[in-house]
C-alpha positions, 0 to 999 in steps of 0.5 A: 144449428138445426132447422127446427131451432130456427123455425121455433125462434122465428115463430117466437119472434113473429109472435113477439112482434104481433104482441108489440104491434097490438100493444102499440095500437092500444097505446095509440088508441088511448092517446087519441082519446086523451088527445081529443079531450085535451084538445077540446078542454084545454088546448083550444080554449087557451088558444082562443083566449090567447088569440083574443088577447092578441087582437086586443093588443092590436095583433091580427090572428085567427084560431083555426081547428083543422082536423086534430090540431089547433093553430094560431095563424097570422091574418097578415101573413098566411105562412106564419102560424103556431100549432099543436097536433098529435104525433103518432109516429112516436111511441107512445104518441105525444102532443107535438108543436110546430111553428112556421115563420116566413121572412121574405123567401126564407121559411123558418119551421120548428117542431118539438114536443109540448112537454117531452115524455109527459103523458097527454092526460098530465098536460095542463093549460099552463103548458099550452100557455108557456108554448104560446108565450115562447113562440109569439114573439117570433110571430109578431116581430117585423 
């Protein structure tokens, strides 16, 4: 093996890594734009409607919109919540879910993806509602 061959292959590998990194950044930026629209136009309104219906049914919950997420939190138990957020640790970034339930000293947390493998622009209000309906039983049981 020649030093010149190693050098040529190293340069190619570094160039490929730079290209992959630039493409990953572009996908991440596009996902951020799509996620902000999804959060504003779909997720937050569904969470708000869901929270209003919960209150009408006698369950005390509040909607919070911390930076880049939406959360339905229990008014009675601070550690009980379900939320959506953008997971940029995966490529391409996806809308992630998290639920946290505190029972005495035990905390049960679950994380997942809203619809694994689905682009953010393809997510619907039905996807958000299905997630909320699937998790709400854990929040209101006592």
